Backbone as ProteinMPNN parsed JSONL, in Angstrom:
{"seq_chain_A": "XXXXXXXXXXXXXXXXXXXXXXXXXXXXXXXXXXXXXXXXXXXXXXXXXXXXXXXXXXXXXXXXXXXXXXXXXXXXXXXXXXXXXXXXXXXXXXXXXXXXXXXXXXXXXXXXXXXXXXXXXXXXXXXXXXXXXXXXXXXXXXX", "coords_chain_A": {"N_chain_A": [[0.899, -1.132, 0.099], [0.489, 2.102, -0.744], [1.135, 5.208, 0.53], [-0.006, 8.293, -0.169], [2.009, 11.435, -0.145], [1.764, 14.57, 1.27], [2.91, 17.671, -0.831], [6.032, 18.519, 0.607], [7.364, 21.615, 2.071], [9.054, 24.227, 0.161], [12.535, 24.083, -0.769], [13.336, 26.685, 0.018], [11.658, 27.631, 1.811], [11.709, 25.497, 3.8], [14.546, 25.49, 4.556], [14.266, 28.188, 5.65], [12.401, 27.789, 7.673], [14.016, 25.866, 9.107], [16.359, 27.372, 10.012], [15.015, 29.376, 12.069], [13.704, 27.968, 13.439], [15.464, 26.225, 15.544], [15.895, 27.555, 17.987], [13.25, 28.704, 19.111], [10.667, 29.016, 20.755], [7.123, 28.609, 20.976], [3.938, 29.547, 22.139], [0.812, 28.132, 22.036], [-2.256, 28.969, 22.196], [-5.341, 27.765, 22.652], [-8.384, 26.36, 23.021], [-9.44, 23.893, 22.184], [-8.473, 20.869, 22.738], [-7.658, 18.408, 21.19], [-6.775, 20.061, 18.659], [-5.076, 21.786, 19.575], [-2.935, 20.325, 20.554], [-2.683, 18.877, 18.184], [-1.704, 20.85, 16.873], [0.641, 21.495, 17.989], [2.209, 19.413, 18.021], [2.832, 19.504, 15.223], [4.328, 21.7, 15.108], [6.519, 20.761, 16.869], [7.628, 18.757, 15.266], [8.649, 20.022, 13.346], [10.644, 21.256, 14.486], [10.391, 23.43, 16.291], [10.2, 24.606, 19.752], [7.115, 23.734, 21.744], [4.312, 24.721, 23.246], [1.103, 24.193, 25.35], [-1.51, 26.005, 25.984], [-4.74, 26.178, 27.497], [-6.526, 28.119, 27.549], [-6.848, 31.893, 27.729], [-6.272, 32.812, 30.531], [-5.012, 30.477, 31.39], [-2.85, 30.485, 29.785], [-1.748, 33.268, 30.309], [-1.131, 32.625, 33.22], [1.286, 30.649, 32.313], [2.883, 32.383, 31.165], [3.647, 34.158, 33.025], [5.061, 32.659, 34.837], [6.911, 30.894, 33.496], [9.232, 30.464, 30.71], [9.466, 32.853, 28.494], [7.731, 33.037, 25.711], [8.633, 33.081, 22.073], [6.833, 33.41, 19.953], [3.506, 33.669, 19.743], [0.637, 31.739, 19.134], [-2.849, 32.218, 18.572], [-6.021, 31.521, 19.41], [-9.181, 32.831, 19.171], [-12.144, 32.307, 19.76], [-12.468, 31.379, 23.171], [-13.064, 29.832, 26.396], [-13.826, 31.392, 29.554], [-11.467, 33.268, 29.25], [-11.176, 34.807, 26.514], [-9.731, 35.267, 23.252], [-9.46, 38.133, 22.381], [-9.584, 39.428, 25.13], [-7.117, 38.349, 26.212], [-5.174, 39.29, 24.446], [-5.376, 42.039, 24.949], [-4.49, 41.996, 27.58], [-1.829, 41.12, 27.229], [-0.723, 43.478, 25.842], [-0.864, 45.467, 27.777], [1.204, 44.663, 29.446], [4.599, 45.421, 29.83], [6.752, 43.656, 29.578], [5.304, 41.597, 28.037], [4.32, 42.773, 25.66], [5.405, 42.953, 23.07], [5.873, 40.603, 22.237], [5.213, 38.596, 19.111], [2.394, 38.129, 17.641], [0.207, 35.352, 16.263], [-2.795, 35.223, 15.331], [-5.456, 32.483, 15.046], [-8.438, 31.381, 13.709], [-11.873, 30.224, 13.539], [-13.769, 32.05, 13.016], [-15.269, 33.937, 10.63], [-16.084, 36.375, 10.259], [-14.657, 39.135, 12.028], [-15.719, 40.284, 15.012], [-14.551, 42.463, 16.732], [-11.834, 44.514, 16.458], [-8.621, 43.143, 16.504], [-5.467, 43.313, 17.723], [-2.887, 42.029, 15.874], [-0.026, 40.012, 14.533], [-0.491, 38.424, 12.511], [-3.358, 36.822, 10.837], [-4.726, 33.846, 10.826], [-6.915, 31.495, 8.873], [-9.114, 28.909, 10.538], [-10.149, 26.035, 9.315], [-6.304, 25.617, 9.563], [-3.867, 24.96, 7.057], [-0.846, 23.077, 7.624], [1.243, 23.559, 6.254], [0.686, 26.207, 5.452], [0.75, 27.483, 8.194], [3.166, 27.04, 9.116], [4.759, 28.588, 7.341], [3.81, 31.134, 7.88], [5.393, 31.49, 10.278], [8.283, 32.094, 10.246], [9.006, 34.647, 9.216], [7.962, 36.261, 11.292], [9.387, 35.526, 13.416], [11.94, 36.126, 12.544], [11.828, 39.093, 12.139], [11.432, 39.723, 14.81], [13.81, 38.966, 16.059], [15.725, 40.783, 14.779], [14.878, 42.988, 16.268]], "CA_chain_A": [[-0.117, 0.052, 0.025], [1.253, 3.49, -1.021], [0.423, 6.352, 1.094], [0.404, 9.659, -0.708], [2.353, 12.391, 0.692], [1.678, 15.927, 0.58], [3.841, 18.376, -0.917], [6.706, 19.368, 1.46], [7.659, 23.135, 1.877], [10.174, 24.434, -0.99], [13.676, 24.168, -0.005], [13.627, 27.658, 0.566], [10.907, 27.77, 2.936], [12.279, 24.482, 4.666], [15.754, 26.376, 5.067], [14.1, 29.409, 6.416], [11.878, 27.073, 9.131], [14.903, 25.131, 10.155], [17.144, 28.544, 10.808], [14.404, 30.064, 12.952], [13.245, 26.73, 14.562], [16.336, 25.491, 16.262], [15.746, 27.863, 19.423], [12.269, 29.36, 19.007], [9.613, 28.806, 21.876], [5.882, 28.972, 20.623], [2.904, 29.135, 22.983], [-0.262, 27.743, 21.252], [-3.417, 29.263, 23.175], [-6.382, 27.163, 22.268], [-9.065, 25.82, 24.048], [-9.682, 22.773, 21.632], [-7.337, 20.166, 23.089], [-6.863, 18.21, 19.963], [-6.585, 20.782, 17.756], [-4.043, 22.4, 20.411], [-2.106, 19.155, 20.782], [-2.207, 18.473, 16.823], [-0.722, 22.36, 16.29], [2.354, 21.674, 18.916], [2.979, 18.131, 17.234], [3.442, 19.874, 13.906], [5.434, 22.57, 15.402], [7.61, 20.153, 17.279], [8.075, 18.001, 14.275], [9.131, 20.894, 12.477], [11.872, 21.816, 15.343], [10.224, 24.182, 17.345], [9.451, 24.055, 20.949], [5.875, 24.191, 21.552], [3.549, 24.539, 24.761], [-0.028, 24.623, 24.751], [-2.432, 26.682, 26.93], [-6.42, 25.729, 27.193], [-7.524, 29.619, 27.506], [-6.083, 33.03, 28.11], [-5.863, 32.641, 31.891], [-3.521, 29.526, 31.61], [-1.724, 31.348, 29.084], [-1.075, 34.167, 31.149], [-0.317, 31.879, 34.264], [2.472, 30.134, 31.863], [3.868, 33.613, 30.728], [4.306, 34.588, 34.313], [5.927, 31.623, 35.588], [7.678, 30.082, 32.551], [10.13, 30.92, 29.837], [8.738, 33.759, 27.608], [7.882, 32.609, 24.034], [9.304, 33.858, 20.718], [5.716, 33.813, 19.096], [2.18, 33.089, 20.213], [-0.382, 31.207, 18.331], [-3.907, 32.914, 19.603], [-7.366, 31.493, 18.952], [-9.94, 34.097, 19.608], [-13.134, 31.949, 20.993], [-12.422, 30.318, 24.334], [-13.815, 30.189, 27.553], [-13.0, 31.982, 30.822], [-10.939, 34.574, 28.572], [-11.045, 34.838, 25.129], [-8.587, 35.797, 22.543], [-9.3, 39.535, 22.678], [-9.099, 39.968, 26.369], [-5.66, 37.909, 26.459], [-4.37, 40.295, 23.491], [-5.325, 43.393, 25.52], [-3.389, 41.95, 28.847], [-0.482, 41.127, 26.713], [-0.336, 45.012, 25.383], [-0.749, 46.124, 28.886], [2.404, 44.392, 30.169], [5.695, 45.939, 29.321], [7.652, 42.484, 29.239], [4.846, 40.704, 26.886], [3.635, 43.17, 24.837], [6.262, 42.766, 22.099], [5.942, 38.851, 21.663], [4.586, 38.604, 18.297], [1.027, 37.158, 18.145], [-0.475, 34.904, 15.213], [-4.328, 34.686, 15.475], [-6.107, 31.576, 14.154], [-9.68, 31.397, 14.27], [-12.725, 29.867, 12.688], [-14.482, 32.912, 12.848], [-15.358, 34.39, 9.235], [-16.162, 38.013, 10.475], [-13.974, 39.403, 13.455], [-16.613, 41.303, 15.488], [-14.116, 43.526, 17.013], [-10.629, 44.471, 15.717], [-7.517, 42.651, 17.167], [-4.057, 44.0, 17.353], [-2.083, 40.607, 15.57], [0.814, 40.327, 13.379], [-1.162, 37.819, 11.396], [-4.223, 36.457, 10.761], [-4.83, 32.552, 10.019], [-8.469, 31.183, 9.242], [-9.046, 27.426, 10.972], [-8.72, 24.857, 9.615], [-5.287, 26.1, 8.886], [-3.022, 23.961, 6.334], [0.279, 23.03, 8.038], [2.091, 24.287, 5.313], [0.732, 27.875, 5.703], [1.077, 27.636, 9.615], [4.609, 27.113, 8.906], [5.524, 29.537, 6.276], [3.613, 32.499, 8.564], [5.832, 31.801, 11.57], [9.824, 32.366, 10.283], [8.936, 36.077, 9.351], [7.813, 37.08, 12.549], [10.666, 35.267, 14.47], [12.987, 36.959, 12.151], [11.611, 40.473, 12.547], [11.591, 40.03, 16.226], [15.33, 38.854, 16.247], [16.274, 41.999, 14.441], [14.302, 44.382, 16.835]], "C_chain_A": [[0.657, 1.293, 0.032], [0.51, 4.858, -0.464], [0.877, 7.705, 0.421], [0.696, 10.747, 0.473], [2.071, 13.756, 0.189], [2.99, 16.589, 0.318], [4.712, 18.952, 0.257], [6.963, 20.766, 1.012], [8.723, 22.989, 0.819], [11.263, 24.356, -0.222], [13.924, 25.508, 0.696], [12.962, 28.026, 1.85], [11.354, 26.62, 4.072], [13.477, 25.175, 5.056], [15.283, 27.346, 5.838], [13.538, 28.944, 7.816], [12.939, 26.885, 10.021], [15.742, 26.126, 10.971], [16.202, 29.161, 11.927], [13.801, 28.843, 14.074], [14.413, 26.541, 15.627], [16.136, 26.188, 18.005], [14.422, 28.574, 19.566], [11.202, 28.563, 19.779], [8.529, 29.464, 21.231], [4.888, 28.436, 21.675], [1.682, 29.225, 22.046], [-1.37, 27.884, 22.377], [-4.697, 28.869, 22.406], [-7.203, 26.334, 22.983], [-9.779, 24.439, 23.549], [-8.437, 21.968, 21.909], [-6.831, 19.362, 22.071], [-6.208, 18.847, 19.329], [-5.077, 21.524, 18.442], [-2.823, 21.572, 20.196], [-1.666, 18.863, 19.234], [-0.918, 19.555, 16.565], [0.79, 21.999, 17.207], [2.814, 20.186, 18.457], [3.709, 18.702, 16.098], [4.723, 20.797, 13.849], [6.742, 21.899, 15.882], [8.36, 19.348, 16.224], [8.988, 18.779, 13.386], [10.371, 21.648, 13.169], [11.683, 22.787, 16.333], [9.985, 23.494, 18.656], [7.978, 24.378, 21.195], [5.231, 23.577, 23.051], [2.28, 24.83, 24.314], [-0.727, 25.057, 26.256], [-4.223, 26.689, 26.572], [-6.906, 27.038, 26.723], [-6.196, 30.503, 27.833], [-5.749, 33.149, 29.451], [-4.837, 31.441, 32.065], [-2.572, 29.846, 31.261], [-0.84, 32.519, 29.914], [-0.431, 33.775, 32.466], [1.054, 31.234, 33.713], [3.436, 31.278, 31.385], [4.441, 34.022, 32.367], [5.43, 33.792, 35.076], [6.943, 30.73, 34.743], [8.417, 31.175, 31.702], [9.05, 31.516, 28.81], [8.793, 33.092, 26.206], [8.473, 33.526, 23.072], [7.976, 34.268, 19.998], [4.632, 33.139, 19.89], [1.318, 32.957, 19.173], [-1.679, 31.447, 18.969], [-5.19, 32.531, 18.845], [-8.469, 32.509, 19.81], [-11.255, 33.659, 20.421], [-12.915, 30.878, 21.829], [-12.99, 30.842, 25.279], [-13.25, 30.857, 28.606], [-12.293, 33.333, 30.177], [-10.653, 34.579, 27.452], [-9.829, 35.652, 24.493], [-8.335, 37.378, 22.771], [-8.932, 40.104, 23.899], [-7.429, 39.636, 26.411], [-5.003, 38.993, 25.509], [-4.268, 41.636, 24.283], [-4.574, 42.993, 26.989], [-2.219, 41.839, 28.16], [0.13, 42.598, 26.6], [-0.365, 45.702, 26.385], [0.371, 45.792, 29.558], [3.561, 44.626, 29.247], [6.545, 44.627, 28.807], [7.143, 41.594, 28.148], [4.358, 41.371, 25.734], [4.155, 43.35, 23.18], [6.377, 41.488, 21.353], [4.873, 39.081, 20.324], [3.435, 37.592, 18.223], [0.508, 36.766, 16.445], [-1.798, 34.353, 15.701], [-4.88, 33.822, 14.579], [-7.522, 31.605, 14.67], [-10.787, 31.037, 13.062], [-13.838, 31.13, 12.315], [-14.181, 33.768, 11.536], [-15.346, 36.253, 9.462], [-15.729, 38.331, 11.831], [-14.837, 40.606, 13.975], [-15.755, 42.616, 16.181], [-12.947, 43.446, 16.725], [-9.766, 44.065, 16.944], [-6.209, 43.038, 16.795], [-3.134, 42.616, 16.905], [-1.297, 40.914, 14.508], [0.496, 39.52, 12.279], [-2.223, 37.358, 11.566], [-4.418, 35.204, 9.84], [-6.288, 32.394, 9.974], [-8.251, 29.524, 9.331], [-10.266, 27.056, 9.898], [-7.712, 25.502, 8.913], [-4.442, 25.057, 8.398], [-1.626, 23.929, 7.04], [1.319, 23.898, 7.486], [1.82, 26.231, 5.512], [0.873, 28.589, 7.281], [2.623, 28.051, 9.654], [5.352, 28.107, 8.348], [4.953, 30.99, 7.252], [4.691, 32.607, 9.663], [7.485, 32.401, 11.14], [9.748, 34.025, 10.092], [8.753, 36.677, 10.212], [8.876, 36.819, 13.692], [11.988, 36.101, 13.612], [12.932, 38.402, 12.366], [11.893, 40.757, 14.13], [13.228, 39.781, 16.626], [16.004, 39.944, 15.91], [15.93, 43.255, 15.014], [15.327, 44.161, 18.121]], "O_chain_A": [[1.505, 1.438, 0.913], [-0.475, 5.4, -0.966], [2.037, 8.11, 0.503], [0.08, 10.958, 1.518], [2.109, 14.088, -0.996], [4.011, 16.304, 0.943], [4.192, 19.851, 0.917], [6.833, 21.121, -0.16], [9.244, 21.904, 0.559], [11.129, 24.531, 0.989], [14.567, 25.574, 1.744], [13.524, 28.598, 2.784], [11.309, 26.967, 5.253], [13.368, 25.543, 6.226], [15.904, 27.469, 6.894], [13.932, 29.416, 8.883], [13.06, 27.336, 11.16], [15.929, 26.008, 12.183], [16.88, 29.505, 12.896], [13.558, 28.974, 15.274], [14.037, 26.809, 16.768], [16.215, 25.494, 19.019], [14.575, 29.33, 20.526], [10.909, 27.44, 19.367], [8.652, 30.637, 20.88], [4.879, 27.271, 22.071], [1.504, 30.225, 21.35], [-1.432, 27.1, 23.324], [-5.101, 29.642, 21.538], [-6.623, 25.478, 23.65], [-10.577, 23.871, 24.294], [-7.385, 22.321, 21.375], [-5.618, 19.439, 21.879], [-5.025, 18.534, 19.194], [-4.106, 21.732, 17.715], [-1.798, 22.055, 19.714], [-0.482, 18.636, 18.982], [0.251, 19.35, 16.239], [1.896, 22.386, 16.828], [4.006, 19.939, 18.641], [4.913, 18.52, 15.918], [5.688, 20.801, 13.084], [7.848, 22.268, 15.488], [9.587, 19.259, 16.27], [9.936, 18.276, 12.782], [11.017, 22.504, 12.565], [12.558, 23.052, 17.158], [9.686, 22.31, 18.816], [7.642, 25.477, 20.753], [5.469, 22.557, 23.697], [2.056, 25.474, 23.289], [-0.499, 24.54, 27.35], [-4.758, 27.142, 25.56], [-7.58, 27.153, 25.7], [-5.044, 30.15, 28.083], [-4.671, 33.731, 29.575], [-3.91, 31.529, 32.869], [-1.501, 29.746, 31.859], [0.379, 32.593, 30.072], [0.576, 34.348, 32.881], [1.991, 31.222, 34.512], [4.643, 31.08, 31.245], [5.632, 34.125, 32.659], [6.391, 34.214, 35.72], [7.703, 29.937, 35.299], [8.316, 32.392, 31.856], [8.06, 30.92, 28.388], [9.836, 32.681, 25.698], [8.761, 34.686, 23.368], [7.939, 35.375, 19.46], [4.854, 32.163, 20.607], [1.165, 33.854, 18.345], [-1.772, 30.873, 20.054], [-5.467, 33.095, 17.787], [-8.38, 32.782, 21.007], [-11.595, 34.256, 21.442], [-13.07, 29.701, 21.504], [-13.419, 31.995, 25.295], [-12.02, 30.914, 28.579], [-12.613, 34.425, 30.648], [-9.478, 34.243, 27.304], [-9.131, 36.478, 25.081], [-7.288, 37.838, 23.227], [-8.157, 41.059, 23.964], [-6.598, 40.522, 26.61], [-4.122, 39.627, 26.089], [-3.218, 42.278, 24.286], [-4.019, 43.962, 27.506], [-1.382, 42.641, 28.575], [1.205, 42.917, 27.108], [0.123, 46.815, 26.187], [0.695, 46.628, 30.402], [3.593, 44.169, 28.105], [6.971, 44.621, 27.652], [7.89, 40.942, 27.419], [3.965, 40.683, 24.792], [3.444, 43.783, 22.274], [6.822, 41.306, 20.22], [3.816, 39.685, 20.502], [3.505, 36.442, 18.657], [0.427, 37.62, 15.563], [-1.934, 33.299, 16.322], [-4.903, 34.144, 13.391], [-7.788, 31.815, 15.853], [-10.662, 31.436, 11.904], [-14.631, 31.038, 11.377], [-13.064, 34.246, 11.34], [-14.677, 37.094, 8.862], [-16.354, 37.855, 12.778], [-14.729, 41.733, 13.492], [-16.29, 43.724, 16.158], [-12.581, 42.274, 16.628], [-9.99, 44.441, 18.094], [-5.868, 43.085, 15.613], [-2.604, 42.118, 17.899], [-1.566, 41.774, 13.669], [1.018, 39.726, 11.183], [-2.417, 37.329, 12.782], [-4.354, 35.222, 8.611], [-6.982, 32.977, 10.807], [-7.525, 28.887, 8.567], [-11.22, 27.817, 9.74], [-7.953, 25.966, 7.799], [-4.187, 24.163, 9.205], [-1.151, 25.064, 7.02], [2.045, 24.71, 8.059], [2.628, 27.148, 5.653], [1.042, 29.781, 7.537], [3.127, 29.084, 10.095], [6.446, 28.468, 8.781], [5.756, 31.921, 7.305], [4.962, 33.749, 10.035], [7.865, 33.289, 11.903], [10.458, 34.689, 10.847], [9.276, 37.791, 10.236], [9.176, 37.585, 14.608], [12.907, 36.62, 14.246], [13.95, 38.965, 12.768], [12.439, 41.763, 14.584], [13.752, 40.469, 17.503], [16.946, 40.24, 16.646], [16.355, 44.343, 14.626], [15.369, 44.992, 19.028]]}, "name": "protein", "num_of_chains": 1, "seq": "XXXXXXXXXXXXXXXXXXXXXXXXXXXXXXXXXXXXXXXXXXXXXXXXXXXXXXXXXXXXXXXXXXXXXXXXXXXXXXXXXXXXXXXXXXXXXXXXXXXXXXXXXXXXXXXXXXXXXXXXXXXXXXXXXXXXXXXXXXXXXXX"}
């Protein structure tokens, strides 16, 4: 039996991913545990260090007690503290406000604006997710 493989990222994309993945730490803030773990697995396989928080409150606790991430992947629709509230909390904190944020959501029309570096619509293809990360890591390392 032959399993069809999806097209891998191009060599240029793969090279850029590898260059930025070596030490990058990514926090995934997502209330769906299966989706959150799947995203973490994709990131880990691609060479990133990834951790998962189930909502904004859990993510803030992680940020207060753990190593700061180089990037945050943020869902909008979550219980307890949604993505908008979490992002506002980040922006009010001097230590956290400059962490790049990629919002991913199944919401087709965002009810209120959110300050984010990138927006990806769910379901997000692994290739689209992985190609969105290096430019933000590169920009962060240059600042």
